[in-house]
C-alpha positions as CSV (number, residue, x, y, z in Angstrom):
1,M,30.4,74.6,-37.2
2,S,33.1,77.2,-38.0
3,K,33.7,79.0,-41.3
4,R,37.4,77.6,-41.2
5,R,36.2,74.0,-40.9
6,L,33.7,74.1,-43.6
7,F,36.4,76.0,-46.0
8,L,39.0,73.2,-45.1
9,A,36.5,70.4,-45.7
10,I,36.1,71.8,-49.3
11,F,39.6,70.7,-49.9
12,I,39.6,67.0,-48.9
13,I,39.8,65.4,-52.5
14,P,39.5,61.3,-52.7
15,V,42.9,59.9,-53.5
16,A,43.0,56.8,-55.4
17,G,45.5,54.0,-54.4
18,A,49.1,54.9,-55.3
19,Q,51.7,52.8,-56.9
20,P,55.5,53.2,-56.2
21,P,57.1,55.7,-58.8
22,D,59.4,54.8,-61.4
23,V,62.2,57.6,-61.2
24,T,63.3,57.2,-64.7
25,D,59.7,58.4,-65.8
26,R,59.1,62.0,-66.8
27,P,56.1,63.7,-65.3
28,E,53.3,64.0,-67.6
29,L,50.5,66.9,-67.8
30,L,47.9,67.4,-70.4
31,A,46.0,70.6,-70.8
32,S,42.7,68.4,-70.1
33,N,44.2,67.5,-66.6
34,V,44.3,71.0,-65.4
35,V,40.7,71.5,-63.6
36,N,39.1,74.0,-61.4
37,A,38.9,72.7,-57.7
38,A,35.1,73.5,-57.3
39,N,33.6,72.0,-60.4
40,Y,36.6,70.2,-62.2
41,A,36.0,72.2,-65.5
42,A,39.3,72.2,-67.6
43,G,40.3,74.2,-70.5
44,I,41.1,77.7,-68.9
45,V,42.7,79.2,-66.0
46,T,42.5,82.6,-63.9
47,P,44.6,84.3,-61.8
48,G,44.1,83.3,-58.3
49,E,42.1,80.1,-59.1
50,V,42.1,77.1,-56.7
51,A,43.2,74.3,-59.2
52,I,43.9,70.5,-59.3
53,L,46.5,68.9,-61.6
54,Y,46.2,65.2,-62.6
55,A,49.5,64.5,-63.5
56,R,51.2,61.0,-64.2
57,N,54.4,60.3,-62.7
58,A,54.4,63.3,-60.3
59,G,53.9,63.6,-56.6
60,P,54.9,61.2,-53.6
61,V,53.3,58.0,-52.7
62,H,51.9,59.4,-49.6
63,L,50.0,62.7,-49.2
64,A,52.3,65.6,-48.5
65,E,50.3,68.4,-46.9
66,S,51.0,72.1,-47.3
67,H,53.2,73.9,-45.1
68,L,54.3,77.5,-44.7
69,D,57.6,78.7,-46.0
70,S,60.2,81.2,-44.4
71,T,58.2,84.2,-45.2
72,G,55.0,82.8,-43.7
73,K,53.3,82.2,-47.0
74,L,52.0,79.0,-48.5
75,A,55.1,77.1,-49.9
76,T,55.5,76.3,-53.5
77,E,57.4,73.0,-52.8
78,V,55.6,70.1,-51.3
79,G,56.5,66.5,-51.6
80,D,59.3,67.1,-53.9
81,T,56.8,68.7,-56.0
82,R,56.6,71.9,-57.8
83,V,54.4,73.6,-60.4
84,F,55.3,76.4,-62.8
85,F,52.9,79.0,-64.6
86,D,55.4,80.7,-67.2
87,D,58.3,79.9,-64.6
88,I,56.4,81.5,-62.0
89,P,56.2,79.0,-59.1
90,A,52.5,78.3,-57.7
91,P,51.6,77.7,-54.2
92,V,50.9,74.3,-53.4
93,F,48.0,72.8,-51.1
94,Y,49.0,69.3,-51.3
95,S,50.8,66.8,-53.5
96,V,50.3,62.9,-53.7
97,R,50.9,60.5,-56.6
98,G,48.8,61.8,-59.7
99,Q,47.2,64.7,-57.9
100,I,48.5,68.2,-57.1
101,G,46.5,71.1,-55.7
102,V,47.5,74.4,-56.4
103,V,46.6,78.2,-56.7
104,V,47.1,79.7,-59.9
105,P,49.9,82.8,-59.6
106,Y,48.2,86.2,-59.8
107,E,51.2,87.4,-62.0
108,I,49.5,85.8,-65.0
109,S,46.7,88.2,-64.8
110,G,46.5,90.3,-68.2
111,R,48.2,87.5,-70.2
112,R,46.3,85.7,-73.1
113,T,47.8,81.9,-72.4
114,T,50.3,80.4,-70.0
115,S,52.7,77.6,-70.0
116,I,52.3,75.1,-67.2
117,L,54.9,72.4,-66.1
118,I,55.5,70.1,-63.0
119,E,58.7,69.5,-61.6
120,Y,59.1,66.3,-59.3
121,E,62.4,65.3,-57.8
122,D,64.2,67.6,-60.1
123,V,62.5,66.2,-63.2
124,R,60.3,68.5,-65.0
125,S,57.4,67.7,-67.6
126,I,56.8,69.0,-71.1
127,P,55.0,72.3,-70.7
128,V,51.5,72.7,-71.8
129,E,49.7,75.9,-73.0
130,I,46.4,76.9,-71.5
131,P,44.3,80.2,-72.3
132,V,44.1,82.6,-69.5
133,V,40.8,84.5,-68.8
134,A,40.0,87.6,-66.6
135,A,37.6,85.6,-64.4
136,A,36.1,82.0,-64.2
137,P,33.9,82.2,-61.0
138,T,32.9,78.8,-59.6
139,L,30.9,77.9,-56.5
140,F,31.8,75.2,-54.1
141,T,29.3,72.6,-53.5
142,L,28.8,70.5,-50.3
143,D,29.4,67.0,-51.9
144,L,32.4,68.1,-53.7
145,S,30.9,67.3,-57.1
146,G,30.4,70.9,-58.5
147,T,26.9,70.8,-59.0
148,G,23.8,70.9,-56.5
149,Q,23.5,72.4,-53.2
150,A,26.2,75.2,-52.5
151,A,28.5,75.1,-49.8
152,M,27.4,78.2,-47.8
153,L,26.4,79.2,-44.4
154,N,23.0,80.5,-43.1
155,Q,22.7,83.5,-41.1
156,A,22.9,81.5,-37.8
157,G,26.1,79.8,-38.9
158,C,24.7,76.3,-39.9
159,C,25.3,74.6,-43.3
160,N,22.3,75.7,-46.0
161,S,20.6,72.5,-47.1
162,P,16.8,71.4,-47.8
163,R,16.5,70.4,-44.0
164,S,18.1,74.0,-42.8
165,P,17.0,76.4,-45.7
166,A,17.7,80.1,-45.7
167,M,14.9,82.5,-45.0
168,L,14.0,85.0,-47.3
169,G,15.6,88.3,-46.3
170,S,18.1,86.5,-44.1
171,Y,21.9,86.8,-44.7
172,V,24.0,84.1,-46.1
173,Q,27.8,83.5,-47.0
174,L,28.9,81.5,-50.2
175,Y,32.4,80.3,-51.0
176,A,34.0,80.8,-54.5
177,T,37.2,80.8,-56.3
178,G,38.2,82.1,-60.0
179,V,37.2,85.4,-59.5
180,G,40.3,86.9,-61.1
181,Q,42.7,89.7,-60.0
182,T,41.9,91.8,-57.1
183,N,42.3,95.3,-55.9
184,P,44.8,95.5,-54.3
185,P,46.5,92.9,-56.5
186,G,46.7,89.6,-54.8
187,I,49.5,88.2,-52.9
188,D,50.4,84.5,-54.1
189,G,50.3,82.2,-51.2
190,F,49.2,84.9,-48.6
191,F,46.9,84.0,-45.8
192,S,44.6,87.0,-45.7
193,D,44.6,88.7,-42.3
194,Y,43.9,92.5,-42.4
195,P,42.9,94.8,-39.0
196,R,40.2,96.1,-41.1
197,L,37.3,94.6,-43.5
198,A,38.1,97.4,-46.0
199,D,41.8,96.3,-46.2
200,Y,40.6,92.9,-47.7
201,P,41.1,92.4,-51.3
202,V,38.1,92.4,-53.5
203,P,37.8,91.4,-57.1
204,Q,38.5,94.2,-59.6
205,L,35.4,93.1,-61.6
206,P,32.0,94.0,-60.5
207,V,30.3,91.2,-58.6
208,K,26.5,90.1,-58.7
209,V,24.7,87.2,-57.1
210,T,21.1,86.1,-58.2
211,V,18.8,83.8,-56.3
212,G,16.3,82.4,-58.7
213,G,17.0,85.0,-61.0
214,V,16.5,87.6,-58.6
215,P,19.6,90.1,-57.8
216,A,20.6,90.2,-54.2
217,Q,22.0,92.7,-52.1
218,I,25.8,92.2,-51.4
219,L,27.3,93.2,-48.1
220,Y,30.9,91.8,-48.9
221,A,32.8,90.0,-51.6
222,G,36.4,89.4,-51.2
223,E,39.1,87.2,-49.8
224,A,38.2,85.0,-47.1
225,P,39.8,86.0,-43.8
226,L,42.4,83.6,-42.7
227,H,42.4,81.7,-45.8
228,V,45.1,81.7,-48.7
229,S,44.7,84.3,-51.3
230,G,42.3,82.7,-54.0
231,N,39.4,81.5,-51.6
232,F,36.7,84.1,-51.6
233,V,33.5,84.5,-49.6
234,V,30.4,86.7,-50.8
235,N,28.0,87.7,-47.9
236,F,24.5,88.6,-49.3
237,R,20.9,89.1,-48.4
238,V,18.4,86.5,-49.8
239,P,16.0,88.7,-51.8
240,T,12.6,88.8,-50.1
241,N,11.1,88.2,-53.6
242,A,13.1,85.2,-54.5
243,P,11.5,81.8,-55.1
244,V,11.1,79.2,-52.4
245,G,12.3,75.7,-52.6
246,D,14.8,73.1,-51.8
247,A,17.2,73.7,-55.0
248,V,16.7,77.4,-56.0
249,P,19.4,78.3,-58.6
250,L,22.3,80.5,-57.4
251,T,24.7,82.5,-59.6
252,L,27.7,84.4,-59.1
253,T,28.7,86.7,-61.7
254,I,32.1,88.6,-62.0
255,G,32.2,91.3,-64.7
256,D,30.7,89.5,-67.9
257,F,31.7,86.1,-66.3
258,R,29.0,83.8,-65.1
259,S,29.3,80.6,-62.7
260,P,28.2,77.5,-64.2
261,Q,24.5,76.3,-63.9
262,G,23.5,73.8,-61.6
263,I,24.3,75.5,-58.3
264,T,21.4,75.5,-55.9
265,M,20.6,76.7,-52.4
266,A,17.6,76.0,-50.2
267,T,15.2,78.9,-49.3
268,R,12.0,79.2,-47.2
269,S,9.5,81.8,-46.1
270,P,10.6,83.9,-43.2
271,V,7.4,83.0,-41.5
272,E,8.6,80.9,-38.5
273,R,7.5,77.2,-38.2
274,V,6.1,75.9,-34.9
275,L,5.7,72.0,-34.4
276,I,2.8,71.1,-32.0
277,V,2.8,67.6,-30.5
278,D,-0.3,66.5,-28.6
279,H,-2.2,63.2,-28.8
280,D,-5.5,65.3,-28.2
281,P,-6.9,66.5,-31.3
282,A,-9.0,69.3,-30.0
283,T,-5.9,70.7,-28.4
284,R,-3.8,70.2,-31.5
285,Q,-6.5,71.9,-33.6
286,S,-6.9,74.9,-30.8
287,L,-2.8,75.5,-30.6
288,V,-2.4,75.3,-34.4
289,K,-5.1,78.2,-34.9
290,M,-3.5,80.2,-32.1
291,F,-0.2,80.2,-33.6
292,Q,-1.7,80.7,-37.1
293,D,-3.5,83.8,-36.0
294,A,-0.2,84.8,-34.5
295,G,1.7,85.0,-37.7
296,Y,3.3,81.5,-37.5
297,A,3.3,78.5,-39.7
298,A,2.0,76.0,-37.5
299,L,2.4,72.1,-37.9
300,A,0.9,69.3,-35.7
301,A,1.7,65.7,-34.8
302,P,-0.3,63.3,-32.8
303,D,3.0,61.4,-31.1
304,A,6.6,61.6,-31.2
305,E,6.8,59.3,-34.3
306,H,4.9,61.7,-36.5
307,A,6.6,64.6,-35.0
308,L,9.9,63.1,-36.2
309,S,8.9,62.6,-39.7
310,S,7.2,66.1,-39.9
311,A,10.6,67.5,-38.5
312,Q,12.5,65.8,-41.0
313,E,10.7,67.1,-43.8
314,R,10.1,70.7,-42.7
315,R,12.5,71.6,-40.1
316,P,10.7,73.6,-37.3
317,D,12.0,76.5,-35.5
318,L,10.3,75.8,-32.4
319,M,8.8,72.6,-31.2
320,I,6.3,72.5,-28.4
321,C,5.6,68.7,-27.0
322,E,2.9,68.3,-24.2
323,G,1.3,65.2,-23.0
324,I,3.4,62.7,-25.2
325,A,4.0,59.5,-23.4
326,I,5.7,56.7,-25.1
327,G,5.6,53.6,-22.8
328,R,4.4,52.8,-19.3
329,G,5.2,54.3,-15.9
330,P,5.9,57.7,-14.5
331,R,7.8,60.2,-16.6
332,N,10.8,62.5,-15.8
333,S,10.8,66.0,-16.5
334,T,11.8,66.9,-20.0
335,K,12.8,70.7,-19.4
336,E,16.4,71.4,-20.5
337,P,18.0,74.3,-19.0
338,G,19.0,77.1,-21.4
339,H,16.5,76.1,-24.1
340,E,13.9,78.9,-23.4
341,T,15.1,81.5,-25.6
342,H,13.2,85.0,-25.7
343,R,11.7,84.1,-29.0
344,H,10.9,80.7,-27.9
345,S,9.1,81.9,-24.6
346,R,7.3,84.6,-26.6
347,A,6.0,82.0,-28.7
348,A,5.1,79.6,-26.0
349,H,3.2,82.4,-24.2
350,I,1.0,82.8,-27.2
351,G,-0.2,79.4,-26.5
352,N,-0.3,79.8,-22.6
353,S,-2.3,83.2,-22.7
354,K,-5.2,81.7,-24.6
355,S,-5.1,77.9,-23.7
356,R,-7.6,76.6,-20.9
357,R,-5.8,73.6,-19.9
358,S,-4.7,73.4,-16.2
359,G,-1.3,72.9,-14.7
360,R,0.4,75.6,-17.2
361,R,2.8,78.1,-16.0
362,A,4.4,81.2,-17.6
363,G,7.1,80.5,-20.3
364,G,5.3,77.4,-21.8
365,I,6.7,74.9,-19.4
366,E,4.2,73.1,-17.4
367,K,4.6,71.7,-13.9
368,T,6.0,68.2,-14.1
369,P,5.3,65.5,-11.5
370,S,7.9,63.9,-9.4
371,S,9.0,60.3,-10.5
372,R,6.9,58.9,-7.5
373,E,3.6,60.3,-8.8
374,P,1.7,57.9,-11.1
375,S,1.5,59.1,-14.9
376,R,-1.8,60.5,-16.1
377,A,-3.8,60.7,-19.2
378,Q,-1.2,58.5,-21.1
379,P,-2.3,57.7,-24.6
380,P,-2.2,53.9,-25.4
381,V,1.2,52.9,-27.1
382,A,1.8,49.5,-28.7
383,R,4.3,47.2,-27.4
384,G,7.8,47.3,-28.6
385,A,7.7,51.0,-29.6
386,S,11.4,52.2,-29.5
387,I,11.1,55.9,-30.5
388,S,10.5,58.4,-27.6
389,L,10.1,61.9,-27.1
390,N,13.9,62.3,-26.0
391,C,14.7,60.2,-29.1
392,V,13.1,62.9,-31.1
393,R,14.9,65.7,-29.3
394,L,17.9,64.3,-29.9
395,R,17.6,63.5,-33.4
396,L,16.6,67.0,-34.2
397,R,19.8,68.1,-32.6
398,R,21.6,68.1,-35.8
399,C,20.3,70.0,-39.0
400,C,22.9,68.5,-41.2
401,R,26.1,66.4,-41.0
402,R,28.6,69.4,-40.8
403,C,27.0,71.3,-38.0
404,S,25.3,70.7,-34.5
405,L,22.8,73.7,-34.6
406,S,19.1,72.5,-34.2
407,P,15.6,73.9,-33.4
408,R,15.3,74.3,-29.5
409,P,12.2,72.4,-28.5
410,I,10.2,73.8,-25.3
411,C,8.7,70.5,-24.0
412,A,6.4,69.9,-21.1
413,A,5.2,66.5,-19.6
414,R,1.8,66.3,-17.9
């Protein structure tokens, strides 16, 4: 999954059913209806913050999407709707009846308060006064609730989640808004696209990330490339001494301003996991010991059903399937081209070098009989079993709903 797709997915806001507007009604906005787009917190705004305004009698019946103006920036008028902060027009992401997505103008930096009003079809609301703070960092979450699992990418480009945790010591990327004024100063509605990484605007205030209370090494903290100013990414290295778990607290601090509690990420030990599937208990025990002695975390399963259950609970980096037969009759080769990566071949070689089982070949793939040869040593299986080894392989293909990375199994059939 690309970074652009992940970031765009963050701004898909559920829209309630709309009613035809009464043109005689004036738009109405309350201070409590101006919220941060990441966690829906109200009461303050900060320069460059991505915000949502829940207004009455404002916005078209059908969703009006953002577009670029004549200067190549995000337009400040969408669906006959405009939003002003101290008479400064704000870039508009979208507009629909009752909801308007905007980016708070950077020009309000340094002010104590700002006056916000909405204009819809040339009719303006009564201004509301809201305090301005130097920064109010907030992290986007996968379910758009503002709490729980952060919307972030692991080093391999896959969404971080309990099923796909980040290894300690690996590099990850999180998404945020509300970091305040930047250096150089932010440009309203500008799509960040610079020739050098050093040219991208970065927060004026110091940036700090902690994972489970442990400070992380930051590689980059600045505007998200090819996104509208106000969207930020932070690339950091997961501390090697951070806690391990499915919901490790994650905090972003900008200057003296700290992101709200309740945001988490999933972490795991840097030891790679190997899932061994074999119906023979002696073989499973032997292979588990081999891989554990080689420094791997070895898991074992007697059949495909148990393998799938284990993989769903603890996603493996490598799966080795040997001698698994579900159903009757001859079996076809389960080898897939391109699945023998260097790491996997090295891992499989550990088992091959010490195993005494016949029929093995270098690289961890055994010789597969043709479809005309009778199957051998197939374990008994109850009638009606619907799960198969291929099913396990396919269901492991996705580590989460938003991306298509998966462990690459090395499978061999006898």
